[in-house]
N, C-alpha and C positions, 0 to 999 in steps of 0.2 A: 803238392804239398811243398812247405818251405823245410829246408837242412834241420833237422834236429828235433822236429815234431812227429808225434807218433800218430798215424790214421789206421782205425780199424772200421771194419764195416761188420754190421750184425745181418747174418741170414736167419731164415727159420728152415731146419731141416730135421732129418730123422736121426736116430742115434745109430742107423744102419750105413750112415756115410763116415767113412773115415775121419777119426778126429783125435786131438789130445787134450787132456784137462790138465788144469793147473789146480795143485795143492799147494797153498802158502799160508801166512798169518798175516790177516787184515793191517794189522799194526795200529797206529795212532785211530782215534775216533774221527778226527774232520778230513774229510778230502781235500790235499791242497795243492795237488797236481792236475794239470789239463792235458787231454789227449782230446782228439778228435773221433767222434762215433758216428759213422755214417753223415760225416761233413759238418757236424754238431759239436760245440764244446763239451766234454765232458767230465767232470771232476773225479778222481780217483785219491787213493791214498797213496801215501810214498812208497810203500815195499811194492806193490804193485807194478807203481811206474817204473821203480827200479827193473824189476821183470822185465817188462817191456821194452826200456831202452838196451838192456842187456842181449835180450833173444830176438828183438822184431825183425833182423835181418836173416834167420832162420826159418822164420814162420810168415814169409810173405805170401805165399799161396796157401798155406795151410790150414785147416780148420782148428781153432783152438776154443775150447769151452772155459770160460772164466766167470765163477759166480757173480760176482761184482758189474760183471759188463752183462751177463746172459741171462739172470734174474734182475728183473724190475723192482729194485730196494724201496720203491716207495708205494708198493702195490701189495698188501700184506696178504691179501688171496694167495696172487702168484706166489710170493714169497715161500708162504707155508707150501703149498702146491709142489712146487719146486724142490724144497728142502725134502720133503718126503721121498722124492726121486732121485736125490743125487748118489745114494749108494747104485742105483742103476744106470746114472750117467756116466760112473768113475768105471764100472765093472765093462760098459760097452766102449769105452774108448781104446783106441787102438796104443796110446801111450800117457801115463800118468807123469807129470813133470810136479817134483818135490820141490819148492822154491824155498829156501833156509836164509834169503835176504843176500842185501849185496856183499862181495868178499871185500872186507877190510884188509887194510895190511899185515895188520897184525891177527887176523883172521888164524885159526886152529883147526886142522883138520881129526875129525874123529878116526 
């Protein structure tokens, strides 16, 4: 992989294997950033790209469940099935990460 590129691998597993879930705002409608998933170009939205850029070094060998990547968004049947199980997916996670967005210079903390 070239420097600065994000590479992910999708694997099929069960909720018994330790993993983290990402909770985040999808953001703008159109995917505008490219990552590599299983060595293929994959377009994602900017907010998810910003998360992956800021976190990818921490999750090199960890399993991370992200709806935009783990659910086939072009398959309504799979999408509906997975959405019904998202509560179980998040409950079974070892960790849930809440991504509020990229830190800006003028950001204020609550």
